[in-house]
N, C-alpha and C positions, 0 to 999 in steps of 0.2 A: 504493500500500500504506500509505503514511503517513496518507493521508486516512481510509482504512478503520479504521486503528488508533485514530486520534483519535476517530472516531465511536463505535467500540466502547467505548473508555474512557469517553467521555461518557455512553453509555447505562448502563454499569455504575454510574457515580457517581450518576446520576439515580435509578436503581433502588434503590440502597442508601440514598440520602437520603430517599426516600419510604417506606422501611421503618422509619423512626425516629419513630413517632407520639408517643413519650414523651420525646423529646429535650429538652434544657434550653432550646433556643430556643423550642420549642412551649409549654413550661411558663411561660416568662417572658412570652410573648406573651399568654397568658390571665390571667396574674396581675394582681390578686388576685381570686379567685372566691368567697372567704368571709372572715369577719372575721379580723383579725390580732391576735395576743396580744402585748402589749408588757409585759414583766416589769420591774418596778422592784424592785431587790433591797434596798429599804429601806422603813421604815414610811411611811404617808401623812403628808402635811403638810410635809415638808422640801423643799428646793430640787429634789432629784431628781424628786420626785413632781410638783411644779409644772411643771417643764420637760417631763416625759413627757406630761402631760395636755394641755398647750398644743400640742405637736407632734402628738400623736395626733389631736386635733381638726382641725387645719389640714391635715395630710397625708391623714387619712381623708376629709375633704371633697373634696380634690383627686383622690384615687384612686377615689372613689365607693364606698368600702368602709369599714366601721367598724373602728377600732383600739381594742381593749379593754385598758385598763391594769389590770395585776394586781400588787399589792404582795406580795412574798415576802421578808420581812426575815429576818436571821439570819446569823451567822458573818461579820460585816464585809462583807456583800453576797455572800458565797460561796454561800449557799443558793440564792438566785435565779439567780446566774450559772451554777452547776452545773446547775440545771434547764434553762437555755437551752442550755448546751453539750451536754447529752445529748438535746436535742429533735431531731425530724426536721428535716433541713436543707432545708426547702421554702419558706422565706420567711414562714411563718405564725407563727413564734415569734421575737420579737426581744427584745433586752435594752437597757434604758437603762443605760449603763455609764459609770463614771468610773474614775480610776486605782486606786481601792481594789479592787473586784472584778475589774477588767480586768487588773491587773498585780500589785499588792502582795499581795493575799490569796493567790492561787495560788503565789506565790514564797515567801511567809513561812510557809505552812502545812505542817507536817511530814507530816500524813496528807493527801496530795493527792487531791482528787476530780476536779479538772479542771486543765488547764494553760492558760497564756496563749494558746497556739496553737489551743486548742479553740474560740476565739471569733474570728469574722471581722469586723474593723472595717468599718463602712459609712461613717459620716460623723461629724465632730465638730460638735455643735450650737452650743455656746457654752463660754466659759471665764471664769475669774476667779481672781485671786490670793487666797490665804488672808490673813487679817489677824490680828494679835495684839491681843487685847482685854484690858483690865484694869478694875478698878474706878476711878472718878475719884479715889479717895484714895491709890492706889498711887503711891509716890514718883517713880520714873523716868517721864519723859514722852515719850521716844522711844527707838528701838533702841540708840542710842549710850549714852544714860544707863542703859538696862537692862543693857547689857553691862558697863559700868563698875561698876555696883552689884553685879551677880552676881559679878564677879571680886573685889570688895572684901568680899563676904559669901558665901564658898563654901558651897553646900548650903542656903542660906537661901531662895532664890527657889523658890517652888512653882509649877511649870509643869504644868498639867493636860494629859494626853495623851488626847485624844478619839479612840477607835477606833485602837488600835495597828496594826491591819491596813489602815488607810486613810491618806489624804493628811495629815490632821492629825498623826497619830503619826509619819509619815515626816518631816514638816516640823520637828517638834521634834528628831528625830534629826539632821537636816541642820544645824540651829542649833547643836546640841551639838558636832558634828564640825567645823564650820567655825570655831567660836569657842573651843573647848576650855573653855567655861564650865561650871562645876560647879553645875548647877541640878537641883532635885529633880523627878524625873518621877513625877507622880501619875496613875496610869491610871484611866480611866473608860470606860464602854461607848459613849458617844456625846456629841455636842456639847450636847445638852439638859442632861445631867448636869454637864458641865464648866462651862457657862454659869451654872447654878444655884450651883455651888461658888464661882465668882468673885463672884457677887452676895452670897453669904453670907460672903465673905472667908475661906473654907476654903482656897482656893488664890489665887495672885496673877494668873496669866495663862493664856491658852489660845489656840491657833490655831483659828479658825473661818472659815467663809465669811461674807461680809457679809450675805448673805441670811438666815443663821441668827440674826444678832444685830441686824438692822436696827432693829427697834422699840425695843430697849434702847439702842442708840446714839443714835437720834433723841431718845429720852426722857432722855438724859444719865445713864442708869444704868450704862452701860459706856462706856469710852473706847477709841478706836482708837489703840493705841500705835505700831503699825508695819504696813507692808504688805510681804508676802513675794512681791513681783512686780516687774516691770521698770519700772513707773510708778505714781504715786499714783492713788488712786481719787477720782472727782468727789464722792462722798458724804462724804469726809473729806480734803479737799485739804491740810490742815495735817499730816496723818500722813505721816511720812517712810517711804521704802522702806528695806529692810535695806541695799541696796547704797549708798544715799545716806549711810547711817550707817557705812559702812566694813565691813559684814558681807557677804562675797561667797560665792558657791556655796551659798546657803541659800534660794534662791527656791522657793516651792511654789505652783504654779499648778494649780488643779483644773479639769479639763475634763469635759464631759458629752457623750456621743455615743450612737450606736446601733451595736449589733453583732448578729451572727447566728451560728447554729451553723456550725462549720467544715464546708465542703462545700456550703453554699448556692450555687446557680448564680450565676455572676458577672453574668449578665444581670439577675437579680432584684436583686442587691446594687446594681448600677449604676442600676437604675430607682428604688429607694428613695433612693439618694443624690441623684438629680436632684430627686425630689419634696421631700426635706427642704431642699435648697438653695433650691428655689423658695419654700418656706414661709418661709424665713429672710429673704426680701426683702420680706415683707409688713410694712407700717408698724406694725400693731398687735402683731405678734410682736416686732419690734425694741423697741417701747416697753415691752412687758411684761417682756422680759428686762433692759432697761436699768434699770428700776425696782429690780431685784434686783442691780444692779451686775454684770450678766453681759454679757460682750462676745460678740456674734454672731460665729461663726467660719465654719462651712461648709467647703467645699473638697472635694478628691477623696478617694476611698478609699485611693489610694496614699499621699497625704500623712498620712492617719490611721494607716496601717500603719507608716509610717516613724517617726511619733511614738511609737507603742506600742513598737516595737523599740528605739528610743533610750532610753526611760524604763525599759523592762525591763532593759536593760543597766546602767543606773545603779543600780537596786535590786540586781541580781545582784552588781555590783561591791562594794556595801556589805556584802552577805552574805559574800562571799568574803574580804573584809578583816576580818571579825569585828565590824564596826560595827553590823550588824543581825543579830538572832538569829532563826532559824527556830523556831517554836513549834508 
C-alpha cells in the first residue's frame, strides 16, 4: 500500500508540475527574449550614465540581447526609480541605482511615490568614496585644517550641498553631525552647479565623486582636500581621508548597482547577477572603471540587500533623531 501511495503522489506532483506553463522557472529559462530597458535616473554624461552604458554593452553581448539605456532624470533620481518600481516585474525593466534613488530619496520625500522595498537589489557594480574639493586658493589643505578653520570661523565656510536627496547632501550632513562644525550649507541641484560655484569662488567646498571632477583636478583647477572613504585614492595619494584626520563616522561611499521591480522572479535576478559579475572580470571593464577611480565590486544579491538594509537604517536613524529632515 505504501508503494501505491508513493506512486500516486508522484503522479499527482508530475501532473501539477506540467500544468504550470507560465511558471517562473519557465520564464527564467527563456529569458531574455526581447530587448531590456535599463533606466538611468539621471541626465546623460555623468558617472551613472557611463557605468550603465558600459555594463549594458558587455552584459547585452553576453546575453545575446540588446540592453537599451534610457535616461529619466528628475527628483534626485526619484522619477526614474519610481518608473522602474511601478514597471512589470518581468526582468525587462531595470534600474541603474545608487544610494540616492535607492535609499535616500524615498526616505526623505514626504509625498512618497515608491519605497525602498519596491526595488529588488540585483548586484553592486562598483563603488567609490566621495571626495571634498576646493579651489587651490582655499586656505585649509586637509580635513584637519578644515575642521580647525571652521571651528575658528563659525558660519564662514560655505559648503555646497549637491543634491540634498543624494549621497553628497547626506555626506555633508554626516560631516556636520560628526564634527559639530558650524558650516554654511548652500544647496544646489547637482554636482555640475556646485563645481561651477567652487570654480567661481561663490562657495568654498563641495562633496563630489572623483569622476565628476577628474578633468578639473588633473588640470589643477580644483584640489582634493579630503577623501570620505576608508582609504586614499590613487589619483590623489596626498589627500588624507577624514578618519586619518580624526573625523570619524563621516565616510560617504557611493555605490552603483542594478535593481529590478519588486516581484521579479528570483531566477531572473540570479541570472542577471551572474552575467554582471562575469562582465566585471573583463580587463577592459576593470580598466574603464579604474580610470574613473571606481572600484569593481560585484558579489551576491544577498550581500547587496544587506547593504541596502544597513544604509537605510542609518538614514532612518538620522531622520528619527531630527538630524535629517523629510521634505
